[in-house]
N, C-alpha and C positions, 0 to 999 in steps of 0.2 A: 523675283518679286520679294519685297520686304513689306510686311504689314504689321501694324499694331492694332489688335482687335480687342474691343471691349467684350469680355465674356461674362460680365455680371448678369446674374439672373434677373434683376430688376434695375436696368439702367435708368438713371435720372439725370437731369442737367447739373446736379450738384452732388457733392459727397465723394467718398472713396469708392473706387471701382476696381475690379479685377481685369487685368489685361494679359494677353498673350502676344509675344513677339514671334512672328512667323516668317520663315525664310523659305520660299518655294513651297508653301503650304505646310511645312513642317514646323510645329511649335517648338521653338528652341529655348524659350524662357517665359516665365510668368512674373508679374509684378503688380503692385497696387499703386494707384495714383488718385489723388484728389483732384477732380476736374477743375475746381476753381484755381488751381495752381498753374494752369495753362499748358500750352503746347511745349514750350522750351523745357519745362520740368519733366513733362511726360517723355520727351525724347531723351533727356539725360537719364531718367530711370530705366528706359528701354536699353540704352547703351550699357548702363551698369549691370543690368540683368543679363545681357548678352555676354559681357566680360566674365561675370561670375559663372555662367553656364559653361563657357569655354574652358575655364580653369578646372571646374568640377569634372568635365569630360576628360581633360588631360590627366587629372589625378586618377580617375577610374582606369584609364588605359595603362598608366604606370603601375597601378596595383595589380592589374591582370598580368603584365609582363613580369612583375616581381613574384607572382604566384601567391600573393597573400590577399585576403579578403577583409581587411581591417576597416 
């Protein structure tokens, strides 16, 4: 299951909100989205957040294999 969940404390129909991208209930990325920008932009931001998280995880793994904690 893939879900984009509004995790804002006070969700409203307008303005910037905090979202989590979840895959099988695991939060894999967070991003912000202005609701007025619509679904297409929200999906693009979710995809960008997922891509960023993927590369950050890959970097962390490489650093562990390298033995450094930079």
